N, C-alpha and C positions, 0 to 999 in steps of 0.2 A: 504494500500500500504506500502510495506517495505521501510522505509526511505533510506535504503542503495541503492535502485534503483533510487533515485533522482540524476540525473547527471547534475545539473546546478550550476553555481557559487553561493556562498553565497549572499543572498539578504537581507541586513539590512541597516538601516540608509540611505534609499533612499531619494533623494532630487529633487528639480526642475531640477537640472542639469543632474542627472543620472537615473531618473525614466524611461525615454523613452527607452534608450538602454537596460535596464534590462527587461522591459516588452517585448520588441522585442525578447530578448534572450530566455525567458521562453516560448514564443509563437512559437518558431522556432524548436520544437522538433519532430513535426509530419512528416509523409511521403509525405503529399500532398504539392507539391511545389507551386502550384497556391494559395492554402489557406494560406500558410505561407507568400507568397509575398503580398497578399491582406491585411492580418492582419498587416504586417509590415508597409505598407503604411498607412493603416487606423489609427493605433496607432500613427504613426509619425505625421500625419496631425491633429488628434484630440488633441494631446498634444501641438503641435505648436499653434493651435487655442486657447487653454486655456492660453498659455503663451502670445500670441500676444494681446489678449483681456483683459488679467488680470482677467479672469473669477472669479466671486465671488461665494461663497457657496450658497448664496441666488439665484443667477441666475442659477446655476447648478441644484439646487433642483426644481426651477420653470420649467426648461427644462425637467427634469425627470418626473415631474407631468404632463406636457403637453403630453409627449409620452404615459404615462399611460392612459390619457383621450382619446388620439387618438385610442388606442387599445380598450378601453371600449366601444366606440361608434360604432366600426366596427362590421359588421355582414356579413352573406353570401351575402347580397344584398347591403351593403354599405361598401366600402373599403376606409376608411379614410386615411390609409397609402399611398395608390395610389394617393389620392387627395393631400396629403402633398407633395409627390414626384413631382406631377404635378405642384403645385404652386411654388415650389422651382426651377423649370426648369430642375430637374434631369431626369425626365422621357424622355423628348425630347433629352437630352444630351446622355443618354444611348442608345436610339434607333439610334441616328445618328452615334454613335461609332460602334455599333454591326451590323447595317444594312446600310453600305455605299452604295450610289447609283451612277451609271454612269449617265452622262448627259441626256440620252434619256429615262430614266426610271421614274416611278412614285415615288415621295418623300413620306416618311413616316410622320406620325403625332402621337399624343398621343392616347393610348388605352382608358384612362379615367376609372372611377371607376364603370361603369354600364354595362359592357359586362357580359353576362351570357352564360351558356351552355344548356339552356332549349328552345332555339328558335326552332320553327318548320321549317322543310324543305319544301320549296314550289317550284313549277315549274315556268317556265317563264310565265309572264302575271298575276300572282296572286297578290292579295292585301296584303300588309304587315301591314298596319295600318288600324284599324277599328274605328278610332276617327271620329265621325260624325261632329265635329266642325272644323276639319282640312281642309285646302284647298288642294284638290286633285292634285297630280302631277304624271307624267309618267317618269320613269327613264330608259334610254336606254344605255347600257354599253357594251364594249368589253374588252377582256383581250388578250394582245399580248406580244410577246417577243420584245427585242430591235431591231430586224430585221423586225418586222411587221408581224410575223407569229402568227396565232391564237393559243391559248392554251386551249385545251379541258380538262374538268374534274377538274377544279379548284374549291375548296370549298370556298364559299364566305359567311362570316358572315356580316350581315347588321343590324344596329340598329339606332334608332333616338327617340327623345322625341315626346310626343303628342302635341296638339295645345296649351297647357298651359305651355309647357316647362318642363314637368316632364317625366321621364322614367317610364315604366310600374312598375318596382320594387319599385318605390317611393310611389305607391298607396297601402295602407293597405288593401283595399277591392278588389284588382284585382282578376280576376278569372283565369288568366293564362297569358302567354306571349303575348305581343302585341307591335307593333312598332318595331319588330325585326324578322328576319328570317334567314334561311340558304339556299343557292342556289348552283347550279353547272353550270359552263359554258358549253355551247354545243360545237359541233365540229367546229363551226365557232368562238369560243371564246366569244360568245354572252350570256349575261343574261339581262333580263329586268323585271321590276315589277312596281306595282302601290303603291304609298306611299302618304304622305302629305308633303306640303312645310315646310321645317324646320323653326323653330323660335329660336331667341336668348333666353338664359335662364341663371339664376345664378347657379353656382355649389352649392352644399349644404353648407350653411354658418351658420348653427345653432349649429355647434360643434367647437372643438378646432381649426381646420383649418380656419374656418370662423372668429374666434376671432383673430387669427394671422393676417389675411388679414386686419381686422379692425384696429388693432394696427399699421399696416404698411401703413394705408390709401390707400389700394388697393381695387378696386371693385371686386366682385365675378363673373362677367358676362362672358359668352362665346358667340361668334357670332353664328348665325344659321349654322348648319352643319349636315351632315349625315355620320355615321361611316361605314367603310368597313375594313374587314380583309380577306386576301387571303392566302390559304394554299394548296400546292400540293407538293408531294415528288419530290425532285430535283430542287425545286425553292425556292428562299429566301422568308421567311415568311414576308408578308407585312401588317402592320397596318397603316391605313391612314384615311383621311376624306376629304369630299368636303365641301367647305365653300361658302356661298352665297355672291356674290359681293355686295358691298355698305352697308353691315350690319353696324350698329353704333358701334359695338365692333370689327370690322375686324382688326383694328390695335392695340387693347389693350386686346387681349384674356387673361383671367386670368390664363390659363395654357400654354400659348406660342405655341399653336398648328398650327397657320395659316402660310402658305407659299404661295407665289404668284402663284406658279404652281398649287396649289390646290383650288384657288378661281375660281368659275364658275358662269356662267350666265344661267338663264332660257330662253328658247324660248317658243313659243306657238304652239299648235298643229293645223296644217292646216287640210283641209278636208281629204286629203290622209292619214296623220298620224292618225287622229281621227278614220277613218274607219279601218285601218290596225290593230290598237292596242286596239280598243274598248273603246276609251275615248271621252269625249265631245270636239267638236271643240273649239279652243281657250284655252283649258286646258294648264297648264304649263308643259313644257317638259325639263328634265335635261338629257343631253347627255355627256358621257365621255368615253374616251379610256384609260384604265389602262395598264401600261407596267411593267411586272415583269422581274426580273433578276435571272438567274440560280445560284444555290448555289456555284458552282465553281468560278464564277466571283466575287460573294460577298466575298468569302473566300480570293481570291487573293487581292481584294481591302482592306479588313480588315487587312490582314497581312502587306500589303504595308504601310497603314496608321499607323499601330501600330509601326512598326520599325522606321518610320520617326518621330513620336511623341516621342518615347523613345530616339532617337538620339538627338533630340532638347533639351530634358531634361538632357542629359548627362548620361543616364543610360545604362549600359551594360546588355542586356537581350537576351534571345532566346525565340522562340515561342513553346509553348506546347499546343497542341490541338487548335492552332490559338490564344492563349492567352499568353501574356508576363510573363516570370518568370526570375529571375536573372540568368545570364550566369556566372557560377563560374569556368568554364574551363579556 
């Protein structure tokens, strides 16, 4: 690069007091206004963090080494960075910001590190889990809009652990996907399937995230739950989960995913239900009605919330593709 083309102020003799503004300046040359804004805020907060904590070189190096180890242990089936985001509460925070919900709709929860794209598509009534040790359960669900109208053709990803508290990808000898499936809602907005009763389990804690939890004297356990992800054009993407009531970890989930509206109870199949759905009488039954929000309503709520939050922070911004950037006009 020709040095004559470098159009930034001279940067020498940088100190604690001026390193931040100079870093922001040199990062502000690109055409992407959103990237420039995100980097400006990131650098500002990172530098302020270092100043406020009087971060030592030893601590800084330990943190960098920690992030290297997070990357090294990650793979196609183990996403340690997602796990790190989860235990820091960042995953839930970002979901809440990006997918605001009106009162009548289903709340979101965390994706977690074990969603895959290899689940088989199954029709209503099929078995999702083939674990012979798991306690069978019948899951009956509907998908509607906030006015109670059924939504047809929604793609639903569903996944859960086996009876030992492990996802299929955690077994090195697995033959293929199990405990997970993809379904589509019918014209009545209905989908139903057979699974096993979820069990509580610890998140992977044999790596750097687990070591961090141990240092913080936090447990790695998640309450029993089943994951759901809903996708259809024109509707806000929903990632959520259903949590079984009275689980011992219901109020101390290691990744902060539990919300009261997502805590559910099992009922038992009577003779009519058993005959209609082909299950044993007295089998456990989980019923739930999911409510989706259309994209336009989500965009309106997100824009409204963003402007309120920026005003509270005293920042003059405008929205670009529904995301805040500085308003320099």
